[in-house]
C-alpha positions in Angstrom: 0.0 0.0 0.0 2.8 2.4 0.9 4.5 2.1 -2.5 1.2 3.1 -4.2 1.1 6.2 -1.9 4.7 7.1 -2.9 4.1 6.6 -6.6 1.0 8.8 -6.2 3.2 11.4 -4.5 5.7 11.4 -7.4 2.9 11.9 -9.9 1.4 14.8 -7.9 4.8 16.5 -7.4 5.6 15.9 -11.1 2.4 17.7 -12.2 3.1 20.6 -9.9 6.8 20.8 -11.1 5.6 20.9 -14.7 3.4 23.9 -13.9 6.3 25.5 -12.2 8.6 25.4 -15.3 5.9 26.9 -17.6 7.4 30.4 -17.1 10.8 29.3 -18.4 9.3 27.6 -21.5 7.2 30.7 -22.2 10.3 33.0 -21.9 12.2 30.8 -24.3 9.4 30.7 -26.8 8.9 34.5 -26.9 12.5 35.6 -27.3 13.1 35.3 -31.1 15.2 38.3 -31.9 18.7 37.4 -33.3 21.3 40.1 -33.9 24.0 39.7 -36.6 26.9 42.0 -35.7 30.0 42.3 -37.9 33.4 43.1 -36.5 34.7 46.3 -38.1 38.3 45.6 -37.2 38.1 42.5 -39.3 37.1 44.6 -42.3 40.3 46.6 -41.8 42.3 43.3 -41.9 40.4 42.4 -45.1 41.5 45.7 -46.7 45.1 45.0 -45.8 44.9 41.6 -47.4 43.2 42.7 -50.6 44.8 46.0 -51.5 42.2 48.2 -49.6 39.3 46.2 -51.0 36.8 45.2 -48.4 33.1 44.6 -47.9 31.2 47.9 -47.5 28.7 48.7 -44.8 25.9 48.9 -47.4 26.8 45.4 -48.7 26.8 44.0 -45.2 23.4 45.4 -44.5 22.0 44.0 -47.7 23.5 40.6 -46.8 21.6 40.5 -43.5 23.9 42.2 -41.0 22.1 44.6 -38.6 24.9 45.8 -36.3 28.6 46.8 -36.5 31.0 46.2 -33.6 33.4 49.0 -32.9 36.5 49.2 -30.8 38.1 52.5 -29.7 41.0 53.8 -31.7 44.2 53.4 -29.7 47.4 55.4 -30.1 48.9 52.8 -32.5 45.8 52.9 -34.7 45.9 56.7 -34.8 49.5 56.7 -35.8 48.8 54.2 -38.6 46.0 56.4 -40.1 48.2 59.6 -39.7 46.0 61.2 -37.1 49.0 61.3 -34.7 52.8 61.5 -35.1 55.0 60.1 -32.4 58.6 61.2 -31.7 60.9 60.0 -29.0 63.5 62.4 -27.6 66.3 60.4 -29.3 64.5 60.7 -32.7 64.3 64.5 -32.4 68.0 64.6 -31.6 68.8 62.6 -34.8 66.6 65.0 -36.9 68.4 68.1 -35.4 71.8 66.5 -36.0 71.0 66.0 -39.7 69.5 69.4 -40.1 72.3 71.1 -38.1 69.7 73.0 -36.2 68.3 73.0 -32.7 64.7 73.9 -31.9 64.5 75.2 -28.3 60.9 74.1 -28.1 61.7 70.4 -27.9 64.4 71.0 -25.3 62.1 73.0 -23.1 60.9 69.6 -21.8 62.9 67.4 -19.4 65.8 65.8 -21.3 65.1 62.1 -20.8 66.0 59.4 -23.3 62.8 57.4 -22.4 60.5 60.4 -23.0 58.3 60.9 -26.2 56.0 63.4 -27.9 52.6 62.9 -29.5 51.7 65.5 -32.1 48.0 65.9 -33.0 47.0 67.9 -36.1 43.9 69.1 -34.4 42.5 69.5 -30.9 40.0 66.6 -31.3 38.5 64.1 -28.9 41.5 61.9 -29.0 43.8 64.8 -27.9 41.3 65.9 -25.2 40.8 62.4 -23.9 44.5 62.1 -23.0 43.9 64.9 -20.4 42.2 62.2 -18.3 45.6 60.7 -17.8 47.4 64.0 -17.2 48.0 63.5 -13.5 48.5 59.8 -13.5 51.2 59.9 -16.3 52.5 63.5 -15.5 51.7 64.6 -19.0 52.3 68.1 -20.5 50.1 69.7 -23.1 51.4 72.4 -25.4 50.4 74.2 -28.7 52.8 75.4 -31.3 52.2 76.5 -34.9 48.7 75.0 -34.9 49.9 71.6 -33.6 48.7 70.1 -30.4 51.6 68.3 -28.5 51.4 65.9 -25.6 54.7 65.2 -23.8 55.2 61.8 -22.1 58.1 62.1 -19.6 58.3 58.3 -19.4 57.2 56.4 -22.6 56.8 52.6 -23.0 55.5 50.7 -26.0 52.6 49.5 -23.9 51.2 53.1 -24.2 50.5 52.4 -27.9 47.5 50.3 -26.7 45.9 53.2 -24.8 42.3 53.6 -26.2 41.6 57.3 -26.9 38.0 57.2 -28.4 35.7 56.0 -31.1 35.8 57.5 -34.6 33.0 60.0 -34.7 33.1 59.9 -38.6 32.8 56.1 -38.6 29.9 56.2 -36.1 28.1 58.7 -38.4 28.7 56.5 -41.4 27.3 53.5 -39.6 24.2 55.3 -38.4 23.7 56.7 -41.9 23.3 53.1 -43.1 20.7 52.5 -40.3 22.9 50.0 -38.6 23.2 49.5 -34.9 26.5 50.0 -33.1 28.0 47.6 -30.6 30.7 49.0 -28.5 33.8 47.1 -27.3 36.2 47.9 -24.5 39.4 46.3 -23.3 40.6 46.3 -19.7 43.8 48.2 -18.9 45.7 49.0 -15.7 44.5 52.6 -16.0 40.9 52.9 -17.2 40.3 56.6 -16.7 39.7 57.2 -20.4 37.7 53.9 -20.9 35.3 54.9 -18.1 34.8 58.3 -19.8 34.1 56.6 -23.1 31.7 54.1 -21.5 29.7 56.9 -19.9 29.0 58.3 -23.4 27.6 55.0 -24.7 23.9 55.5 -24.0 20.6 54.5 -25.8 20.6 51.0 -24.3 23.6 50.1 -26.5 25.1 46.6 -26.3 28.6 46.4 -24.7 30.9 43.5 -25.4 34.3 43.4 -23.7 37.4 42.4 -25.5 40.3 40.4 -24.1 40.4 38.1 -21.1 39.0 40.5 -18.6 35.9 42.7 -18.1 36.6 46.4 -18.0 37.5 47.3 -14.4 38.5 43.8 -13.3 39.4 43.2 -10.5 39.1 46.3 -8.4 36.9 48.7 -10.5 34.1 46.4 -11.6 31.6 48.5 -9.6 32.5 51.5 -11.7 31.7 49.5 -14.9 28.5 48.2 -13.4 27.3 51.6 -12.2 27.9 53.3 -15.6 26.1 50.5 -17.5 23.2 50.6 -15.1 22.8 54.3 -15.5 23.0 54.1 -19.3 20.8 51.0 -19.4 23.4 49.2 -21.5 23.1 45.5 -22.4 26.0 43.3 -21.5 27.2 41.0 -24.3 28.2 37.9 -22.5 30.6 35.9 -24.7 30.0 32.2 -24.7 32.9 30.4 -23.1 34.2 27.9 -25.6 37.8 27.8 -24.4 37.9 30.2 -21.4 35.8 32.8 -19.6 36.4 36.5 -19.2 37.4 37.3 -15.7 34.7 39.2 -13.8 31.9 38.4 -16.2 29.9 36.4 -13.7 30.0 39.2 -11.1 29.1 41.9 -13.6 26.2 39.8 -14.9 24.8 39.2 -11.4 25.1 42.9 -10.5 23.4 43.9 -13.7 20.5 41.6 -12.7 21.2 39.4 -15.7 20.4 42.1 -18.3 22.6 40.3 -20.8 22.6 38.6 -24.2 24.8 35.6 -24.8 27.2 36.1 -27.7 28.7 33.4 -30.0 31.7 34.2 -32.2 34.0 32.3 -34.5 37.6 33.4 -34.4 39.3 34.8 -37.6 41.6 31.8 -37.8 38.5 29.5 -37.7 36.7 31.6 -40.3 39.6 31.3 -42.7 39.9 27.5 -42.2 36.3 26.2 -42.0 34.0 25.6 -44.9 31.0 27.9 -45.3 28.7 25.1 -44.4 30.5 24.4 -41.1 30.5 28.1 -40.2 26.7 28.4 -40.9 25.9 25.2 -39.0 27.9 26.3 -36.0 26.1 29.6 -35.8 22.7 27.9 -36.3 23.4 25.4 -33.6 24.3 28.1 -31.2 21.0 29.8 -31.8 18.8 26.7 -31.9 20.4 24.6 -29.2 22.0 27.0 -26.8 19.7 30.1 -26.7 22.3 32.3 -28.3 20.7 35.5 -29.6 23.8 37.5 -30.7 26.0 36.2 -33.5 29.4 38.0 -33.8 30.5 37.7 -37.4 33.8 38.1 -39.2 34.8 37.9 -42.8 36.2 34.8 -44.5 39.7 35.6 -45.8 41.5 33.3 -48.2 45.1 34.3 -49.0 45.3 32.3 -52.3 42.0 33.7 -53.8 41.2 37.1 -55.4 38.9 39.6 -53.7 35.9 39.0 -56.0 35.9 35.3 -55.1 36.2 36.0 -51.4 33.6 38.7 -51.5 31.2 36.2 -53.1 32.0 33.6 -50.4 31.2 36.2 -47.6 28.0 37.2 -49.4 26.9 33.6 -49.6 27.6 32.6 -46.0 26.0 35.7 -44.5 22.9 35.6 -46.7 22.5 31.8 -46.2 22.8 32.2 -42.4 20.3 35.1 -42.4 17.8 33.3 -44.6 18.0 30.0 -42.6 17.4 31.9 -39.3 14.4 33.6 -40.8 13.1 30.2 -42.1 13.3 28.8 -38.6 11.2 31.7 -37.3 13.8 34.1 -35.9 13.5 37.8 -36.2 16.5 39.7 -37.6 14.8 43.1 -38.0 15.4 44.2 -34.4 18.2 44.1 -31.9 18.6 41.1 -29.6 17.0 41.6 -26.2 17.9 40.0 -22.9 15.8 37.3 -21.3 13.2 38.3 -18.8 14.4 37.7 -15.2 12.7 34.7 -13.6 13.1 32.1 -10.9 10.7 29.5 -9.7 9.2 30.1 -6.2 10.3 28.3 -3.1 7.0 26.3 -3.3 7.9 24.7 -6.6 11.5 24.2 -5.5 10.4 22.3 -2.4 7.8 20.3 -4.2 10.5 19.2 -6.6 12.7 18.3 -3.7 9.8 16.2 -2.3 9.4 14.3 -5.6 13.2 13.6 -5.7 13.1 12.4 -2.1 10.3 9.9 -2.8 12.2 8.6 -5.8 15.3 8.1 -3.6 13.2 6.2 -1.0 11.8 3.9 -3.8 15.3 3.3 -5.0 16.5 2.4 -1.5 13.5 0.0 -1.2 14.7 -1.8 -4.3 18.0 -2.6 -2.6 16.8 -3.4 1.0 13.3 -4.6 0.3 11.9 -3.1 3.5 9.1 -5.4 4.8 7.8 -2.9 7.3 6.0 0.1 5.8 6.9 2.2 8.9 10.5 2.3 7.7 9.5 4.0 4.5 7.5 6.6 6.4 10.4 7.2 8.8 12.8 7.8 5.9 10.2 10.1 4.3 10.0 12.2 7.5 13.7 12.3 8.0 14.2 13.3 4.3 11.7 16.2 4.7 13.6 17.4 7.8 16.9 17.2 5.9 15.4 19.2 2.9 14.1 22.0 5.1 17.4 22.2 7.0 19.5 22.4 3.8 17.1 24.9 2.2 17.2 27.1 5.3 20.9 27.1 6.2 22.7 26.6 2.9 23.2 28.8 -0.2 20.3 28.5 -2.6 22.5 27.5 -5.5 24.0 24.6 -3.4 20.4 23.5 -2.7 19.5 23.7 -6.4 22.6 21.8 -7.5 22.0 19.2 -4.9 18.5 18.6 -6.1 19.6 18.4 -9.7 22.4 16.0 -8.9 20.1 13.8 -6.8 17.5 13.7 -9.6 20.0 12.9 -12.3 21.3 10.0 -10.3 18.2 8.5 -8.8 15.7 8.3 -11.6 17.9 6.8 -14.4 19.0 4.2 -11.8 15.4 3.6 -10.8 14.3 3.2 -14.4 16.9 0.4 -15.2 16.4 -1.4 -11.9 12.6 -1.5 -11.9 12.1 -2.0 -15.7 15.1 -4.2 -16.6 16.9 -5.8 -13.7 13.9 -6.6 -11.5 13.3 -10.4 -11.7 9.6 -10.5 -11.0 8.7 -8.5 -14.1 7.6 -9.8 -17.5 9.9 -8.0 -20.0 8.3 -6.2 -23.0 8.9 -3.1 -25.0 6.4 -1.4 -22.6 9.2 -1.7 -19.9 11.4 0.4 -22.2 8.8 3.1 -22.5 8.0 3.1 -18.8 11.7 3.3 -18.0 12.1 6.4 -20.3 9.1 8.0 -18.5 10.7 7.4 -15.1 13.9 9.0 -16.3 11.9 11.9 -17.9 10.2 12.4 -14.5 13.7 13.0 -13.0 14.5 15.3 -15.9 11.4 17.5 -15.0 12.5 17.7 -11.4 16.0 18.6 -12.6 14.6 21.4 -14.8 12.5 22.7 -11.9 15.5 22.6 -9.6 17.5 24.8 -12.0 14.7 27.0 -13.1 16.4 30.3 -12.6 17.7 33.1 -14.9 21.3 32.5 -13.7 21.2 29.0 -15.2 19.4 30.0 -18.4 22.1 32.6 -19.0 24.8 30.1 -18.0 26.3 32.3 -15.3 25.5 29.4 -12.9 26.0 25.9 -14.2 25.1 22.4 -13.1 28.6 21.3 -12.1 27.8 17.7 -11.1 27.8 16.3 -14.6 30.6 13.8 -14.3 29.4 12.6 -10.9 25.9 12.2 -12.4 27.4 10.1 -15.1 29.4 7.9 -12.8 27.1 7.2 -9.8 24.3 5.4 -11.7 26.9 2.9 -13.0 28.0 2.3 -9.4 24.4 1.9 -8.3 23.6 -0.6 -11.0 26.8 -2.5 -10.2 25.9 -2.8 -6.5 22.3 -3.8 -7.3 23.4 -6.5 -9.7 26.0 -7.8 -7.2 23.4 -7.9 -4.4 20.4 -9.2 -6.4 22.1 -11.6 -8.9 25.1 -12.8 -7.0 24.7 -12.5 -3.2 20.9 -13.4 -3.0 21.2 -15.9 -5.8 23.7 -18.0 -3.9 22.1 -17.4 -0.6 25.4 -16.1 0.9 26.0 -13.1 3.0 27.5 -10.1 1.2 30.7 -10.5 3.2 31.0 -14.2 2.3 30.4 -13.5 -1.4 33.0 -10.7 -1.4 35.6 -13.0 0.2 34.7 -15.7 -2.4 35.3 -13.2 -5.2 38.6 -12.0 -3.7 39.8 -15.7 -3.6 39.0 -16.3 -7.3 41.9 -17.2 -9.6 42.0 -14.7 -12.3 42.5 -15.9 -15.9 43.8 -14.0 -18.8 40.3 -13.5 -20.2 39.2 -11.9 -16.9 42.2 -9.4 -17.1 41.3 -8.5 -20.7 37.7 -7.9 -19.7 38.8 -5.7 -16.8 41.2 -3.7 -19.0 38.4 -3.3 -21.6 36.0 -2.0 -19.0 38.6 0.3 -17.5 39.4 1.8 -20.9 35.8 2.2 -21.9 35.1 3.9 -18.5 38.0 6.3 -19.0 36.8 7.2 -22.5 33.2 7.6 -21.3 34.2 10.0 -18.5 36.6 12.0 -20.8 33.7 12.5 -23.3 31.2 13.7 -20.7 30.6 17.1 -19.2 30.3 20.7 -20.5 33.9 20.7 -21.7 34.8 17.1 -22.7 38.5 16.4 -22.7 38.4 14.2 -25.8 37.4 16.0 -29.0 34.8 14.8 -31.5 36.2 12.8 -34.4 35.8 14.1 -38.0 33.6 11.1 -38.9 31.3 11.6 -35.9 31.1 15.3 -36.7 29.9 14.5 -40.3 27.3 12.1 -38.9 26.1 14.8 -36.5 25.6 17.3 -39.4 23.7 14.7 -41.4 21.4 13.9 -38.4 20.8 17.7 -37.8 19.8 18.1 -41.5 17.4 15.2 -41.3 16.0 15.6 -37.7 16.5 19.3 -37.0 18.0 18.3 -33.6 20.4 15.4 -33.4 19.9 12.8 -30.7 22.9 11.8 -28.6 25.0 8.9 -29.9 25.3 7.4 -26.4 21.5 7.2 -26.4 20.3 5.8 -29.7 23.5 3.8 -30.7 24.4 2.4 -27.3 22.1 2.8 -24.3 18.7 2.3 -25.8 19.5 -0.6 -28.1 21.2 -2.3 -25.1 18.0 -1.8 -23.1 15.9 -3.5 -25.9 18.3 -6.4 -26.3 18.5 -7.0 -22.5 14.6 -6.9 -22.3 14.2 -9.4 -25.2 16.8 -11.9 -24.0 16.2 -11.4 -20.3 15.3 -15.0 -19.6 18.4 -16.3 -21.4 20.7 -13.7 -19.8 19.5 -13.3 -16.2 22.1 -15.9 -15.1 24.8 -14.5 -17.3 27.2 -11.5 -16.8 26.1 -10.2 -20.2 23.0 -8.9 -18.5 25.2 -6.8 -16.2 27.1 -5.2 -19.1 23.9 -4.5 -21.0 22.3 -2.9 -17.9 25.3 -0.6 -17.6 24.9 0.4 -21.2 21.2 0.8 -20.7 21.7 3.2 -17.8 24.1 5.2 -19.9 21.2 5.9 -22.3 18.9 6.9 -19.5 21.3 9.2 -17.7 22.0 10.9 -21.1 18.3 11.8 -21.2 18.6 13.7 -17.9 21.9 15.2 -19.0 20.2 16.7 -22.1 17.9 18.6 -19.8 20.8 19.5 -17.4 22.0 21.9 -20.2 19.6 24.6 -19.0 20.7 27.1 -21.7 19.2 24.7 -24.2 15.5 25.2 -24.7 13.3 22.6 -23.0 11.4 21.7 -26.2 14.7 21.2 -28.0 15.9 18.8 -25.3 12.6 17.0 -25.4 12.8 16.7 -29.2 16.3 15.4 -28.9 15.2 12.8 -26.3 12.2 11.6 -28.5 14.5 11.1 -31.5 16.9 9.2 -29.3 14.2 6.9 -28.0 12.6 6.0 -31.3 15.9 5.6 -33.1 17.3 3.5 -30.2 14.1 1.3 -30.2 14.4 0.8 -34.0 18.2 -0.1 -33.8 17.6 -2.3 -30.8 14.9 -4.3 -32.6 17.1 -4.6 -35.7 19.9 -5.9 -33.7 17.6 -8.4 -31.9 16.4 -9.6 -35.4 20.0 -10.0 -36.6 20.9 -12.0 -33.5 17.9 -14.2 -33.9 18.7 -14.8 -37.6 22.3 -15.7 -36.8 21.3 -17.9 -33.9 18.6 -19.8 -36.0 21.0 -20.0 -39.0 23.8 -21.6 -37.0 21.4 -24.0 -35.1 19.9 -25.2 -38.4 23.4 -25.6 -39.9 24.6 -27.5 -36.8 21.5 -29.8 -37.0 22.3 -30.7 -40.6 25.9 -31.5 -39.8 24.8 -33.7 -36.9 22.5 -35.6 -39.2 
């Protein structure tokens, strides 16, 4: 009777949890603006490569680009475009030596070999912005014969990277094309000018920081935050493919997650990848990871002429733009940040209750409690523990704990109750029920992580590898207890001693080595940042599956886990006294826990994860049935052949 009560509790908490994640699904479904921003610095690189030929702003707009990303002009850039001339004191001495003259003006400044002069043709914003560094760098400002001169008593080549301002002419040109402007800033050890420039960026403009650090990191982040809040700027949060920008998480939290996630492809990758691969990568970022801002660069091919390269860029940008529109995304407006949301304590605690009940049912499969009172005692103790952790621990620890518990408990429960349990008749229905049990855990996991911090990937579910490992351990322990200890009617201790006393053969060692290598490979390929890269063949198969199914299912599900589940169900009677059942059950739980793992990627839309799971289930079922048919055919063929030989 008690088990029926607990199953009813799971169903009730599941229904409430589904209602609690409705807000997240609604937010994902309504945010369809995608911004295509082109890096202006890359256009300059293109001009250098092709004899000053490059894509024009008008062409980019016609191709589908709606924003241009600008970085401030630094001193080195101003020197290159002849807006500034730099002389060191030693260079002036050489000029005077050759001209056999001496200008007293230059020598009115302290005579230091490490000093330098910057000569501006006009008193423009770049010249005036240097005044913000006057006291810090002990600068002197003079005018002579219509020239504006800045004296650096101590000059280093690092000063060439000092940002002095955005080109007003370029800004006017971009606005004339009715394109948005995205502003970029790089952190420096003295940000006096950068903060002044940031203050002028208003109109809810998007800010994307360059380099490895956020402007102001580590001690002046509050200044950056304050300015961006006052200007209502949107923070462009660069997706971490290799590394993260230092300070980005703190800035995101302090800006109340008013951010848009940005995906970019480096210039090196742009030049190396095919157009198809570039487009697929951008589309996947939008479709599967909720990216709403694509940072574009040109394709540059050194061995091709400009007309050829121009056509390549036209094709890739237009194709990307058209495919996004076909899939229902809006490219007419700027990207907007996701509405702040977080499920209430009620929904969070209800999810915790459902996970607790699942854990108790899992324990019952191990210990087979004969007294119902034990289940109720565990339930009460579990509620007390939940309330204690919720009250006294950080909320993100609580959420992570719930997600981890759900991702371990329900895949294990699915395989144990629907595959390994001896008193069950095995049919395809068990496979379906097992998937539903795992999906129940996935719903609780989504509810546990239903918060804007996870959707924007500021916070991440960091228990992925543990969630992949623990169900394997649980299945191993269950199989040992149920199929070895209880089968031989020995105590666990006696059975362990019996195993330790076994004489290992070469085949046993080979099996152990195979399992160990498979386990290592399995762990290295899991997580948000897997250590082992995807092979080229696997990558090609992924692309084909995406073309056919829109969202590709996981290989570990439809090629390994789910077929193993089907094979083990079909041959359960023949395998229940064979170690093959154990290995198949391990593979089966891999398929189940990959279902929950799909939903653990909170930045992926729920409906995309659901579609991925459905594709994995039906493909896995189909492949499993085909393998069963092949095994039966081979078995029958060899039996008939053997009978003929015997006759």
